[in-house]
N, C-alpha and C positions, 0 to 999 in steps of 0.2 A: 504494499500500500504506500502510495505517496503522501506525505504530510506537508501541509501548507507551511510556507517558511515563518509566517506570523505565528503559527500555533507552537513551533518548534521554539521560536524565540521567547515566547511567553513562558513557556514551562522552565526554559532554562533560567530565564531572569527571576522566577519565582523560588526556585530550589538553589541554595548555596552549593557550589560544587563540592565545597569541604563537607556537607553533609552527606554527600554521595560517597566521596572517597573515604570519609571518617568510618564508615562502616567495615572498611577492609583493612585500615592500617590503624596505627596508634601514632598520635602527633607527638612530635619532639617537643618538650616542655621548654627548653631553653631556647631554641630558635622561633617557635612558633609565637606569633603576635595575634592571638584570635580577635582581640578588639578591632583590629584593621584588616581581618579576613585574610591574615597572611599565615599560611601553614606549611610546617616542612615534616617530613617523615623518612624513614628508610624505605626505599624505592620497592613496591610491590611486584614490580616486573622483573627485578634480578636481585640476586643476594648482595646485601652490602651491611656494613655494620655501623657506619656514620650517615645520617640522614642528608640525601643529596636530591630528594624528592620534593618539590615545591608545587603547592596550589594556591591561587588567589581568587578570592571569591569575587572581587571588582571586576575581573577579566573573564572569570568563569572558565580558567583554563588550568591545566598541570602541565609539568615540565621537569624531567630529571635529567640532572646535570651529570649524571654518571653514565646512563645509557642511551639517553637522548630521546628517550619515549616522551610523547606530548599528546595533548588532545582535550577534548571537552568532556561534558557529562556522558555523552552517548558513546564516546570512543572508548572511555573509561570502562563502560560495562561490556562493551562488545569485545574490546581486547583482552580485560581481565576476567570477566566472567563468562565470556563465551556466549553472550546473548546476541541474538540477531539484533538488526537495528529496530525493527518494530516493537520487539520485546524491550529494548532499552528505552525507547519513547514511551512504551506503556508505564513501564516503571517511573520514569521521571514524572510523567503526567500524573499517576497516582500520588507520587509525593508532593506534588504541586497542587493537588485538589482540583484538578482541571479535567472535565470529561474528555474523551478520546473524540476526534472529529467523526462525524458520520460518513460513512462509505457511500459511494454513489452506487446506483441501482446494479449495475453490472458486477461490481466488485463484491457487493453484498450477497448477490446470486451465487457467485464463484465462492464465497466463503460458506455458504450454506451447502453448496454442493460437496465441498472438502469436509465438512462437519458430518455430512451423510455418509460419506466414504469411510471416515474415520469410525463412525460408529458400526458400519459393516465390519470393518477389520477387527473392531472389539468382539463383535459376536463370533468371527471366526476363530479368534484366539481361545475364546472360551470353549468352542467346540473342540479345538485341538487339546486343550488342557483335559476336558472331559475324557475323551478317547484315550489319553496315555494312562489315565487311572482305571479304565474300563479293561474288559477281557481282551480286546483287541491290542492293547498297549502293553501286553505281557512282556514281550520281546524287547520292546523300547525300553521298558523300566529296567529290565535286565542288563541292557547295554549301559544305561546311565548309572547304575548301581556299579557294573565293573569299572565305569570310567572315575569312581569315586565321588560322585556327586549326591549329596545327602538329599532328601526329600525336600527339607527347608531351602536349600539352593535351588533345586528344580522349581519350586514354586516362586522364589524371589524372582527369577528370570522368566517365570511363566512358560515353562517348557511344555511342549505338546507333543501329539503324535497325529500324523495324517493317515487314515487307514487306507489298506490296499484295495480303493475302489475308484471306480471312475466318477461317481456321482455323490459320494457321502457327503461333501461339504455343500455341493450346489443344491442337493435336495434340502438338506438341512436349513440353508438360509432361504431357500424358495418358501418352505413350509411356515417361515417366520415373516413372509411378506416381503422379503427383499427383492426388489425389482431385479430381472435379468441383467438390465444394463449396468447397475450398480455392482453386480458380482463381476461383471466383465472389466468393468472400469477399475476395480480393485486389483485386477491381475489374479484373480483366485481360480480362474478357469481359462483353459485354452479354447481359443475362438477364433474365427475367421472365415474367410469365403471358400477356403478349401477344407474346412473342417464342418461337415453337416450339422453335427450334434457336439456341442462344446462338453468339455470333460474336465474333472478337476486337475489344477496345476501340480499340486503336491500329492503325491501318493506313496504310502509306505516308508515314510520318512519321519525322523524326529525334528520337531519343528521349533524353530528360535524366532520369537517375535522380534521385529526391529523397531524401536520407537524413534521417534523425532526428538528435537531438542525440548519439547515439553512433556516427553513421555508417552505421547498418543501412538498408538500402534500403526505404522504405514506400510509395512512389508513383512516378509518372512524369509527365514534361510532354512533349507531343509536337508537334512543329513540322511542320506540312503542307509537303509538297514541291509540291503543284499549286497553281497560283495561284488557282484557282476553287474551292479547298475552302471549305466554310462556316464552318470555324473556322481560322483561321491557327495559334493555339495551343491546345491542350485539355491538360487535367490528368486524373489519375485520378478516379473518383468518391470520395467520403468512405467510408471503411471503418473496420473495428477499428483498423487501423494509422494511419489518415491523415484528418486533419481540415484542409482547405486554410487554414481562416483562422487556425490555430493554429501553422504551420510557416512557415520562412524559409529560402529555397533557399541551400545554402552554410553554413548555421548552424555546423556541427560544426568546418569547416575554419577559418572565419573566428574562432570562438571560441579555437581553437588558436593561430592568428596573433596574437590580442590578448594573448597571454601576453607578447610582445615589446614591447608598448605600443602607444600610438595608440587611436584609436576605432573604431567600427564604421561603415561607410558602407553605406546601404540605398539600392539602385538599383531600376529598373523590372522588369528582366527577366533571364532565365537568360543570353541571350547577352552582356548588359552584365557581369554577374559573370564569365562565363569569358573575355571579351575583357581585363577588367580584371586578372584573376588572371595571366594571360598576360604583362601589361605591368607585373607587379610588385606589384600591389594584392590582397593575398591576405585582407585584413580586409573582405570586401564580400559582402552578402546581397541578397536580393530577395523580395518577395512574390511569390505565385504567380500572377501574370497578372491581378490584381485590385488595387483601392485596399488601401492598409496598413489593417489591422485593429486594434482595440484590443489583442487579444491578441498580435499580431505587434509591436507597440510595445511592450508588456511585455518581450517577449522581447529587443528591442533595448535597454531599459533594464537587463535583466540582464546585458547584454555590457558596457555602457559607460554612464556617467552622462550623457553628452552626445552621443548618436549624430547621424551626419551623414545627412541625408536628401537625396538628389540628385534633382532633376527636371529634365526637359526645359525649355528657356526659352520655349517657345510657350505660346500660352493654355491650351491642355488640360494642359500642365506646371504653369503656374501655378495653376490651379483644383485640381489634384491636391495640390501644396503647400499651398494653404490649407486643403483638407479635412483634410490631416494636422496642421496647426496647430490648427485647431479641436478635432481629436480629442485632442491632447496636452494642451492648454491646461487643462482642469480638474484635471489630475495632475502638472502641474509643481511643483517645489519647489526649495528649495536643493540643488544637488548632483543634479539630475534635470529635465533639459530638453532641448532638441535645436537643432541648427544646420541651415540650408537653403543646398544648394548649387545654384545655377541656371546650367544649362548654355547655351551660345550657342544661339539659336534656330535650329530645324532641325536640331540635332546631339543624338544620344544618346552615352553613354560609350564604345560600341564605335566608332562613327563618328569620335569626338574623338582617341581614342588611334591609331586606323590612319592619320589624316589628319595629325595634328599631333605625335603621340608623348606618352609619359607625363608630360612636363612641363606639357602644356597641361591635363591633367586636374589636376594637381596645383595648377595656377594657379586652377582653378574652386574646388578645395577650400579655398585659401588666401583666397578672397573670400566664403565661406559666411557668411551672416547669421544672427544669433541670432533666437529666436522673436519677441522683442519688435519688432524689425525688419520681419520678415514681416509680422506685424498691422498694424503703422503703414503700411507701404507699400500694403496692401489698402485699408485706410479712408481714405487720402489721395491716392494716386496719380491724376493726372487730375481730381482734384475741385476744384470751385470754391467757395470760401468766403467770398462776398464780402458777405453780410448775416449780422445777428446770428443771424438764424433757420438759416441753414446752419451757422454756427459752433456753435450750440448743439447743432444735430442731430448733429453730429461728436462734441462731447463726451458727448452721452447714448450713442452708440454704443460710445465708448470705455469708458464706465462699465459699460454692460451687459456688455461683452466681458471686462473684468477681474474683474467679478463672479463670473465663472464658475470662476475659479481658487480651489481649495478650501483651500489652504494659506494661513493668515491672515497670515503674515508676508510671503510672497511677494507675496500679493494687494495688500497696503499698498504694497510697493515698485513694483509695475506701475502702480498707480494713480498714485503720486507721479511716475513716470517719463513717463506719458502727459500728465499735467497740464504739467509741464516742457517737453515737445515741443510741447503745443499752444500755449502762450504764445510759444514761440519760433517757431513756424510762423505763427502770425497776426501775430506783429511782422513777420517778414520779407515775409508777402504785403502788409501796409499800406505797406512801404517801396518796393513795386514799382510 
């Protein structure tokens, strides 16, 4: 929804920015001058011990002299709390006591359609949950039990089961008055000109409901129970509610957990998220069965300035880490980067916490490497630089790599860091 500029100005003017930010930081008593609306705190966007984060009520702005982040009421909520812009506007309007503007007729109709579809998705979620607990769900329950998931965890994530039937969900929803068009619009059935009779999208699968940023179910992931299934994991198709590359699994719960501090951890799959949550790691999300996308990376940066990207330690995991590093590189800046945690080879987070306990995963996180280390490792590990030509080629590669950083200041520091590493690296090679 588009908001009138006058409305945004009004709610900004009515709410001191210090009252928004003060919910997330402790003001420094020595530097802060509250009567003048001048506030200082340790920056919530990066770790520091002395307060360099400043906000000024008169200007309605904040700025950190340590990491250079800056913005207004709305940007603070979108960048730190991970809210969407409309969510941030709604929060400030509520604090200001100003009603939200009335949507135009077309937008109102579209919002009602979306609400109707989320109601259908809620009905589908309840159906899958019921089937998991019924006779048909015995095999699925055994699988989840073997994976170490407690009934409480299964209920918390609203796991379910899609029976091995072409029509079970479709008929269940139709019997409750859900129009055929809504069932199709939710992506719950396969349909089209080449399909005379639509049939259920998910069959004989453990079901993982996928919530949006507000916790409403917008899609599903399904894990096949048959070992010979064509696709082990399958997601809902893109719909009015759901676009796979724009969503992170467990986003809403992880964002809530981050209010207690820490950073967000991105792992590879649903089961990793759930197993880690059961082990006490609630600030974990996952892309939906594909490599991390640019939009998903932006979501991570909305949640935390330095998200932790966790990958398997095998060759495939390293390649995935390098792809993520290349994707992040152009957009990094002061107070906006990533760290990379590599698991022991052959282990995923689920395996690790089950075999060795939560402390083993904490150890992996403690050894996470910054982006610059990962890039250096990729370009130098196993390489032979015994001639001037080979050393020159490495320097050229590093120059081209760092030139992709759009932020001028950070690009300079990366180039300087790489030059220092090259000098040290070549010196150590000559000494061997």
